C-alpha positions in Angstrom: 18.7 -72.1 -33.8 16.2 -69.2 -33.2 15.3 -68.1 -29.7 11.7 -69.7 -30.0 13.5 -73.1 -30.6 14.7 -73.2 -27.1 12.2 -76.0 -26.1 13.0 -78.6 -23.5 13.7 -81.1 -26.1 17.2 -79.3 -26.8 17.9 -79.1 -23.1 18.3 -75.3 -23.0 16.6 -73.3 -20.1 17.0 -69.6 -20.0 17.9 -67.9 -16.8 15.4 -65.6 -15.3 17.6 -62.6 -16.1 17.8 -63.6 -19.7 14.1 -63.3 -20.0 14.4 -59.7 -19.0 16.8 -58.8 -21.7 15.2 -57.1 -24.6 16.8 -55.9 -28.0 17.8 -52.3 -28.2 15.1 -50.2 -29.9 17.9 -48.0 -31.0 20.0 -50.9 -32.4 17.1 -52.1 -34.5 16.3 -48.6 -35.8 20.0 -48.3 -36.7 19.5 -51.3 -39.0 16.9 -49.3 -40.9 19.1 -46.4 -41.5 21.5 -48.5 -43.4 19.1 -48.6 -46.3 20.1 -46.3 -49.2 18.6 -42.9 -49.1 17.5 -42.8 -45.5 18.4 -39.6 -43.6 18.8 -40.8 -39.9 18.0 -38.4 -37.2 17.8 -41.4 -35.0 21.2 -42.8 -33.9 23.2 -41.4 -31.1 26.3 -41.9 -33.2 29.0 -39.0 -33.1 29.8 -37.5 -36.3 32.5 -39.4 -38.1 33.9 -35.9 -39.3 35.2 -35.5 -35.9 37.3 -38.7 -35.5 41.1 -37.7 -35.4 42.1 -40.5 -37.7 45.6 -38.8 -38.5 46.4 -38.6 -34.8 45.2 -42.4 -34.2 47.4 -43.4 -37.2 50.4 -41.6 -35.6 49.6 -43.0 -32.0 49.2 -46.6 -33.4 52.6 -46.5 -35.1 54.4 -45.1 -31.9 52.8 -47.7 -29.5 53.8 -50.5 -31.7 57.1 -49.2 -32.3 58.0 -48.2 -28.7 55.9 -50.7 -26.6 54.3 -53.4 -28.9 54.7 -56.5 -26.7 53.2 -54.9 -23.8 50.5 -53.2 -25.7 49.4 -56.6 -27.2 49.6 -58.6 -23.9 47.2 -59.1 -21.2 47.1 -56.1 -18.8 45.8 -55.0 -15.5 42.2 -55.0 -14.9 42.1 -51.5 -13.5 43.4 -50.1 -16.8 46.7 -48.7 -18.1 48.3 -46.4 -15.4 49.0 -43.4 -17.4 45.5 -43.2 -18.9 43.9 -43.5 -15.4 46.2 -40.7 -14.3 45.1 -38.6 -17.3 41.4 -39.1 -16.4 42.1 -38.3 -12.7 44.0 -35.1 -13.9 41.1 -33.6 -16.2 38.3 -34.1 -13.9 37.4 -31.0 -11.9 37.7 -32.3 -8.3 40.5 -34.2 -6.5 40.8 -37.8 -7.6 43.2 -40.5 -6.8 44.0 -42.6 -10.1 43.4 -45.7 -7.9 39.6 -44.7 -7.9 39.5 -44.7 -11.7 38.6 -47.9 -13.4 38.9 -48.0 -17.2 35.8 -49.9 -18.9 34.9 -51.1 -22.2 32.7 -48.1 -22.9 30.7 -46.4 -20.3 28.0 -48.9 -20.9 30.2 -51.5 -19.1 30.3 -49.0 -16.3 26.6 -49.3 -15.9 26.5 -53.0 -16.2 29.2 -53.2 -13.4 27.2 -50.8 -11.2 24.1 -53.0 -11.7 26.0 -56.0 -10.7 27.5 -54.5 -7.7 24.7 -52.6 -6.5 21.4 -54.1 -7.4 19.6 -57.1 -6.0 16.3 -58.6 -7.2 13.6 -56.2 -6.1 15.9 -53.3 -5.3 14.5 -49.7 -6.0 16.5 -47.7 -8.5 15.6 -44.1 -9.3 15.9 -42.6 -12.7 15.0 -39.4 -14.6 11.7 -39.2 -16.6 12.6 -39.9 -19.3 16.1 -41.6 -19.0 18.9 -43.3 -21.0 17.7 -46.4 -22.7 21.1 -48.2 -22.3 20.9 -47.7 -18.5 17.4 -49.4 -18.3 18.8 -52.2 -20.4 21.8 -52.5 -18.1 19.8 -52.6 -14.9 17.0 -54.8 -16.2 18.7 -58.3 -15.7 19.3 -57.6 -12.1 15.5 -57.4 -11.6 15.2 -54.0 -10.0 12.1 -51.9 -9.3 13.0 -49.0 -11.4 11.0 -45.8 -10.6 11.0 -42.7 -12.8 11.2 -39.5 -11.0 9.2 -36.6 -12.5 11.4 -34.1 -14.4 11.2 -30.7 -15.9 13.3 -28.3 -18.0 15.9 -27.9 -15.2 16.1 -31.5 -14.4 14.8 -33.9 -11.4 12.0 -32.4 -9.4 13.2 -32.6 -5.9 9.8 -33.1 -4.2 9.0 -36.1 -6.3 12.5 -37.5 -5.6 12.0 -37.3 -1.8 8.6 -38.9 -2.2 10.1 -41.9 -3.9 13.6 -42.1 -2.4 12.8 -44.6 0.5 14.9 -47.6 0.1 16.3 -46.8 -3.1 19.9 -48.0 -3.9 20.9 -45.1 -6.0 19.7 -42.5 -8.2 20.8 -42.6 -11.8 21.0 -39.4 -14.0 22.6 -37.6 -16.7 22.9 -33.9 -15.7 24.4 -32.6 -18.9 22.7 -32.5 -22.3 20.7 -35.5 -21.3 20.2 -38.5 -23.6 17.3 -38.4 -24.7 16.1 -34.9 -24.0 19.3 -32.7 -24.5 18.3 -30.8 -21.3 20.8 -29.6 -18.7 20.2 -29.5 -15.0 20.5 -26.0 -13.7 22.9 -24.9 -11.0 20.0 -24.2 -8.5 18.6 -27.7 -9.1 22.1 -29.4 -8.7 22.5 -27.6 -5.3 19.2 -28.6 -4.2 19.6 -32.2 -5.3 23.1 -32.5 -3.7 21.8 -31.2 -0.5 18.8 -33.6 -0.6 20.9 -36.7 -1.5 23.4 -36.1 1.1 20.8 -35.4 3.8 19.2 -38.7 3.1 22.2 -40.6 2.2 21.0 -41.5 -1.3 23.9 -42.4 -3.6 24.2 -40.9 -7.0 25.4 -42.6 -10.2 26.2 -39.6 -12.6 26.6 -40.4 -16.2 28.4 -37.8 -18.2 29.2 -38.8 -21.8 28.3 -35.4 -23.4 29.6 -32.9 -20.7 32.3 -31.6 -22.9 30.1 -30.9 -25.9 28.7 -27.5 -24.8 28.0 -24.9 -27.3 28.4 -21.6 -25.7 28.9 -22.1 -21.8 30.2 -25.0 -19.9 27.6 -26.8 -17.7 27.7 -26.4 -13.9 30.0 -28.5 -11.9 29.3 -32.2 -11.7 27.2 -33.5 -8.9 30.1 -35.9 -8.0 32.3 -33.0 -7.2 30.1 -31.7 -4.7 29.9 -35.1 -2.9 32.5 -37.7 -4.1 32.0 -40.3 -1.3 28.4 -40.5 -2.1 28.8 -40.6 -6.0 29.8 -42.9 -8.8 30.8 -41.0 -12.1 30.8 -42.5 -15.4 32.7 -40.9 -18.4 33.5 -42.0 -22.0 36.0 -41.4 -24.8 33.4 -42.3 -27.5 31.9 -38.8 -27.9 35.3 -36.9 -27.8 37.5 -39.2 -29.6 35.8 -42.2 -31.2 33.2 -44.8 -30.3 34.9 -47.6 -31.9 37.6 -47.7 -29.2 35.0 -48.8 -26.7 36.8 -47.1 -23.8 35.2 -45.5 -20.9 35.7 -45.1 -17.2 34.3 -45.3 -13.8 35.3 -43.0 -10.8 34.1 -44.7 -7.5 34.6 -44.0 -3.9 37.6 -45.8 -2.6 35.6 -48.1 -0.5 33.6 -49.2 -3.6 36.2 -49.4 -6.2 37.4 -52.9 -5.3 34.1 -54.4 -5.8 33.7 -52.7 -9.3 37.1 -54.0 -10.1 36.0 -57.6 -9.1 33.0 -57.3 -11.4 35.3 -56.1 -14.2 37.6 -59.0 -13.8 34.8 -61.4 -14.1 33.4 -59.7 -17.0 36.3 -59.3 -19.5 39.5 -59.4 -17.3 40.4 -55.9 -18.7 39.6 -53.4 -21.7 41.9 -53.7 -24.7 45.2 -52.6 -23.4 46.3 -51.5 -27.0 43.5 -49.2 -27.4 44.2 -47.7 -23.9 47.8 -47.0 -24.9 46.7 -45.3 -28.1 44.3 -43.1 -26.3 46.9 -42.3 -23.7 49.2 -41.3 -26.4 46.7 -39.2 -28.4 45.9 -37.3 -25.2 49.5 -36.2 -24.7 50.1 -32.4 -25.1 46.6 -31.3 -24.5 45.1 -32.7 -27.6 41.6 -32.7 -26.3 41.8 -28.9 -25.6 42.4 -28.3 -29.3 40.2 -31.0 -30.7 36.8 -30.8 -28.6 36.2 -27.1 -29.7 35.9 -28.3 -33.2 33.4 -30.8 -32.4 31.3 -28.2 -30.4 31.5 -25.8 -33.4 30.2 -28.4 -35.8 27.5 -29.7 -33.5 26.4 -26.2 -32.7 25.9 -25.3 -36.4 23.9 -28.6 -36.9 21.7 -27.8 -33.8 21.1 -24.4 -35.2 20.1 -25.8 -38.6 17.6 -28.2 -36.9 16.3 -25.4 -34.9 15.7 -23.3 -37.9 14.1 -26.1 -39.8 11.7 -26.9 -37.0 10.7 -23.2 -36.7 10.0 -23.0 -40.4 8.5 -26.4 -41.1 6.4 -27.2 -38.0 4.6 -23.8 -37.8 1.0 -24.4 -37.1 1.4 -28.0 -36.2 1.4 -27.7 -32.4 4.8 -29.5 -32.3 6.9 -28.5 -29.3 10.7 -28.8 -29.0 13.5 -27.7 -26.8 16.7 -25.9 -27.4 19.7 -27.9 -26.1 22.7 -26.1 -25.0 25.2 -28.8 -25.9 25.3 -32.6 -26.8 23.6 -34.4 -29.6 19.9 -34.4 -29.1 16.8 -32.4 -29.3 13.4 -33.6 -27.8 10.2 -32.9 -29.4 6.6 -33.6 -28.6 3.9 -34.4 -31.5 0.4 -33.0 -31.6 -2.3 -34.7 -29.6 -3.5 -37.8 -31.2 -0.2 -38.6 -33.1 1.6 -41.5 -31.8 5.4 -41.5 -32.6 5.7 -45.3 -32.9 2.9 -45.5 -35.3 4.4 -42.7 -37.2 7.9 -44.1 -37.5 7.3 -46.6 -40.5 5.5 -43.9 -42.2 8.4 -41.6 -42.0 10.9 -44.3 -42.9 8.8 -45.0 -46.1 9.5 -41.3 -46.9 13.2 -41.8 -46.2 13.7 -40.3 -42.5 14.3 -42.1 -39.3 13.8 -40.9 -35.8 13.7 -42.7 -32.3 10.1 -42.8 -30.7 10.4 -41.4 -27.2 8.5 -44.2 -25.5 11.5 -46.3 -25.2 13.3 -44.0 -22.8 10.6 -44.3 -20.0 10.9 -46.4 -17.1 7.2 -46.4 -16.4 4.2 -44.6 -18.2 5.5 -43.5 -21.5 4.7 -40.5 -23.4 3.9 -41.8 -27.0 3.9 -38.3 -28.5 7.7 -37.7 -28.0 10.6 -38.2 -30.2 14.1 -37.9 -30.0 16.1 -36.2 -32.8 19.8 -36.4 -33.3 21.4 -33.5 -35.2 25.0 -34.5 -35.5 25.4 -37.0 -38.3 23.3 -35.1 -40.9 24.3 -32.0 -42.9 22.4 -28.9 -42.7 20.9 -29.7 -46.1 19.8 -33.2 -45.0 18.4 -31.7 -41.8 16.3 -29.2 -43.8 14.9 -32.0 -46.1 14.4 -34.5 -43.1 12.4 -31.9 -41.0 10.2 -30.9 -44.0 9.4 -34.5 -44.6 8.7 -35.0 -40.9 6.4 -32.1 -41.0 4.5 -33.5 -44.0 4.2 -36.8 -42.4 2.8 -35.3 -39.1 0.4 -33.3 -41.3 -0.9 -36.3 -42.9 -1.4 -38.4 -39.6 -3.2 -35.7 -37.6 -6.5 -37.0 -36.2 -9.5 -36.5 -38.3 -11.1 -33.1 -37.8 -7.8 -31.4 -36.8 -7.3 -28.2 -38.6 
């Protein structure tokens, strides 16, 4: 049965929230990238070269040998105790492990936050642009999502204050943001922290990329400056492997029980076997040795993309930024070129990217695109950027030099 077949004759009636659910643009584009010969600059996928397969094999064997029955049994909804303690220990502010909730990816954390904090019509503030997955998680709760103007340093405080009235929370990604790759400056963080504290505006801080800095670590998290007014989301997907589907939420003590209740209703608990494997892998400071190898790889790929853009886009009036970490670069096409209309033409030539319009809560900029540099080799990046430049050149409005 197709969705269009849900007629009254079959007795199915969709909930209003289901009507607000839409397919992920990214997931649909990922289907395209599975075609042979496509160079994908689209997906937000970590490089499989970074997955510590040998360490996982050893950890799996040890967990099954030493604690197999417990690892394969139902478990506490809060998460595996040693893993919660490990999360609390590596965060850069004092955290009680009781405040840590292990989730099935940080995407579930967004879903739990939405269920606990959003009523129909509630105002939610987001960056412009913002993470598409957050917009999808919030949408079924029927909020009023309001985009706050943002620049290269992050949220513009004046626009935030103009739109803060009645907002349930502000959602943002301060470090190497998805989709733009930008990082909020220390000065802007100080101003934002002061403003949200003064006006009692809660923050939901999403930080899946913060460990992936290239030269200098990003400034301290916003949550570290005001823990009682913040919820912090983290993930093991970008530093270990996304297939584990493990993330975490760190919440104020007063709010943690409600998030736990929402978690219990959603899936009882995240896979206990996976949690124990990750806990085992994290022993003896593994991340301190492993994450620098990811940074080095991604930095080389970013540099390859920046060099290719500089070389191939000369004279085309294409603008782009220089991310200091993470996985993404944000670009803006010449006037008159629509990235959505250009995508199928690029795919025909063997290159995929993500049109930027999907990342806007309100009025979208159809000239923007997100480029991921972490799953393509430097040679593939060179080829893909050269192809994109040619596609742009062929799609310039008539009369453009």
